[in-house]
C-alpha positions, 0 to 999 in steps of 0.5 A: 324313122321306123321303130325297130321294136315295132317292125319285122326283124332285120335279116342277114339272109341274101334273098333272090327272085325272078323279078319279071312275070312268068312266061317267055319274053325278050328279057328276064331279070333275076334280082338279088339283095343282101350281104352275099350279092357281091360274092354272087356277082363275082362268082357268076360274072368272073368280075365285080362290076362297078356299082351303078354301071351296066356290065355286059358279059357271060353268066357262068355256073361254078363249074364254068358252064355258060348259063346265059349272056346279058347285062349285070347291074350292081348297086352298093348299099345304102344306095339301092332299092332295098338299102342293101347290096343289090345285084340284077342279072338281066338275061333272056326271058325264057323260063328254063334259062331263068330257073337255071340262073336262079338255081345257081344264085341259090347254090351260091348262098341266096334263098328265094324271097318271100312275096314283097320281101324286097319292098319290106327290106326297103321299108325296114331300111328307111328307103320308103314308108308303107304308103310308098311300098304299097304304091309300088304294088298299086302301080303294077296293078293299075287298070287305068291312067288315073289309077297309075297316076295316083299310085305314082303320086303316092310313090312320090310321097303325096299321101305320106306328106298329107299324113305327116303334116296332120300328125305334126299338127296333132303333136303341136296341139297336144304339147300346148294342152299338156303344157297348160296342164303340167305348168299351171303357173304359166297361166295358159287358160286353154279352156277359154282362149279359143286356141285349142278348140279352133285348132281342134276344129281345123284338125277335124276338118282336115282329117275329114278331107283326108278321109274323103280323098282316101275313099276316092283313092280306094275306089280308083284302086279297087273299082266302084261297086255298083248295084242295080236295084228296082222293081221286077221288070224295070229292066235291070238285067237289060241295063247290065247287059247293055253296060257289059255289051254282052248277054250276061243276064237272062232277060224275059217278060216274066217278072222276077226272073232274077232270083240271085245276085248276078255279078259282072265286071266292066271297064269304063275308061279303065275304071274297074266297075263291079256291077251287081244285078239284083232281084226285083224289090217287092213283097212276095210269098215265093220263098226263093224270090224272097231270099233273092230280095233279102240278098238284094237289100244286103248288096245295096247296103254294101254298094258304093253306088246304087242305080235305082231303075224305074220303068219310064212308061209307068211314070207321070212326068207331069208329077215326076218328083211325087212319083219318084218319091213314092217309088223310093218309099215303096222300095224302102230306099227313101232317104238313102245316100249314094243313089242315082235315079235311072228312068229306063224304057225311054223308047216306050215313053208316050208321045210328048213325054221328054226323052231326057229327064231333069238333071236332078230330082229330090236331090239325086242325079236323074238320067233317062236311058233305054237299055234296049236301044242304047239311048243315054248309055254314054251319059250313064258311063260318064256318071259312073266315072264321076261317082268314082271321082275319075274326072278329078284324079290328078296332081295331089290325088293318091291311091289308098287301101281299106286299112288307110280308111280304117286308120283315118276313121279311128283318128277322126272318131278320137278327135271328135271325142276330144272335141266333146271332152273339151266342150262338155267336160273341160277335160284337158287330160282326156283331150291330150290322150285322144290326141296321142291315140289319133296320132298313133292311128295316123302313124299306122298309115306310114308305118311309124307305129305298126305291129309285126302282124300288120306289116306281115299281112301288107307285104305278103300281098305283094308279088314275088320279086318286089 
């Protein structure tokens, strides 16, 4: 149950909004929620519809003027989306018609809903938790089948179930530890029986798994941030143009043409991919180009994936690993994670050189491509989907947001700190406190432990009418 002291205050206002997208359409919906919903239905329809049954009739003003004609649906509290009395007036989708109907609803005592206020009331009335409320917005904004399915999984409680199960295990372990501290006569030696450390290790592993899935959920929701990096004239801008299927970047034979970050968004089977084409990485005395290189390195640090592009015509395929290792070192990228190696200009490779590179080199994925002819592009797109986890989306996967990542990361840090307390210092009291705070962090995800400010920021990002 939501703690009222930690939630936004309930309101006795009746709220209303046009729940369909702006513009002309066959059907438009005005949604009303609150204590005056029944009275508004009676005034506009001339009768009170039977709850949960479709009622077809005229929509009239207080003066008896016909405003529209359509279907009315009444949902009695608590059996509604918000948990309050809810009225839906489904009429024609012209903006003038809907605005006239909204004006009448407001004249009868409703006010215009804030963005996300319907979902906010559903949360406050315990009709859903925060992950499910956010999943509604994510489902509306989904850009691919997988993203939509992940949002539906979250709406059905996939994320909530994982979090609540983890919190319950944290509580049970904390009870065991505190019982050993508070009742020493029971002779529970939690420092030596191995149970606490074993359970704690299991919790850390489960939290790490949850974090990995949540990170994938964020990528599926927000898209993958892909940076193309490499030396000047490696073909970075050409690869960007090939992936975007248009001349987005200027391509010349002059090294250092790209000075600033050039951004492009593409869809790969519905997955949003935010591509950044960067300045060539090299030492330069040109002040403007040097600034571009500095920005390129900053972009690399923030990337979800980095494609390191190399000119295949300059590589020795007989000593490929050695050549690539030298290239990564000279570019300042050696030892980094999230790298994919792309050998470009396959069409210019000398006779006898392999047209497809080995699948991996130095532990990194390795692909050969020709940005000019398009050779290898489909393999690159498949690799992009794999980096985003697109192929593995399905049952059990869920959509996630940055705030979820932050909460899980803080919980994981506390659990790891607790492991140190018990292993190095045998400090049971400190472990119990770390367990309590970790549970609070995870409860922020579902809204069982949340500040008014957090809730306000979450729901204000929703569209009006949801």
